[in-house]
C-alpha positions as CSV (number, residue, x, y, z in Angstrom):
1,X,82.5,-27.3,31.3
2,X,80.3,-26.9,28.6
3,X,80.7,-28.4,25.2
4,X,80.7,-27.2,21.7
5,X,80.0,-28.2,18.3
6,X,82.6,-27.6,15.8
7,X,82.2,-27.0,11.9
8,X,82.3,-30.6,11.0
9,X,78.9,-31.1,12.2
10,X,76.4,-32.6,9.7
11,X,73.1,-31.3,10.9
12,X,72.0,-34.8,11.5
13,X,69.6,-33.4,14.6
14,X,70.6,-36.3,16.6
15,X,72.3,-34.4,19.3
16,X,69.2,-32.2,19.7
17,X,66.9,-35.1,20.6
18,X,69.3,-36.4,23.3
19,X,70.1,-33.3,25.3
20,X,68.4,-33.1,28.4
21,X,68.3,-29.4,29.0
22,X,67.3,-28.4,25.3
23,X,70.7,-27.0,25.3
24,X,71.2,-27.6,21.5
25,X,69.7,-25.3,18.6
26,X,70.0,-24.1,15.1
27,X,73.1,-21.5,14.8
28,X,74.4,-19.1,12.0
29,X,77.2,-20.2,10.2
30,X,77.5,-23.1,12.5
31,X,74.8,-25.5,12.0
32,X,74.0,-26.3,15.3
33,X,75.2,-24.7,18.6
34,X,75.1,-25.6,22.4
35,X,74.1,-22.7,25.0
36,X,76.6,-22.8,27.7
37,X,74.2,-21.5,30.3
38,X,71.9,-24.6,30.0
39,X,74.7,-27.2,28.9
40,X,75.7,-29.6,32.2
41,X,77.4,-32.3,30.0
42,X,74.3,-34.3,31.2
43,X,75.5,-34.0,34.8
44,X,72.3,-34.9,36.8
45,X,70.6,-36.7,33.7
46,X,73.5,-39.0,32.6
47,X,76.9,-40.6,33.5
48,X,78.0,-38.7,30.2
49,X,77.4,-36.1,27.4
50,X,74.7,-37.8,25.5
51,X,75.3,-35.5,22.4
52,X,79.0,-36.8,22.3
53,X,77.8,-40.3,22.6
54,X,75.4,-40.2,19.5
55,X,77.3,-37.9,17.1
56,X,78.5,-39.8,14.3
57,X,80.6,-37.0,13.4
58,X,82.6,-36.6,16.4
59,X,82.5,-32.7,16.4
60,X,81.2,-32.0,20.1
61,X,83.8,-31.3,22.4
62,X,84.8,-29.4,25.5
63,X,84.3,-25.7,25.4
64,X,87.7,-24.3,26.9
65,X,86.0,-20.8,27.7
66,X,83.8,-22.7,30.3
67,X,85.3,-24.4,33.2
68,X,82.9,-25.9,35.5
69,X,83.2,-28.5,38.5
70,X,81.1,-31.3,38.7
71,X,79.4,-29.4,41.8
72,X,78.4,-26.4,39.5
73,X,77.1,-28.5,36.7
74,X,74.9,-30.5,39.1
75,X,73.7,-26.9,40.4
76,X,73.0,-25.7,37.1
77,X,71.3,-29.0,36.3
78,X,69.0,-28.5,39.5
79,X,68.3,-24.9,38.5
80,X,67.4,-25.8,35.2
81,X,64.9,-28.8,36.2
82,X,64.3,-27.4,39.8
């Protein structure tokens, strides 16, 4: 499952630096967005999503539109970093 950033984002930039897949970027309307095609919830790099750990606004949550297993997330990570 990919993650999304909701409107409580304060644009602190901390999450951008923590993402091992460069999945977080500036968006329109919402200050930052997460590209679901590149988000692995840090599977392959860390034990838990780093962006969620560092977010002071706690505005990064699971995206219900992207349901993926651990195996699918690992395969995506391997594809991105292969």
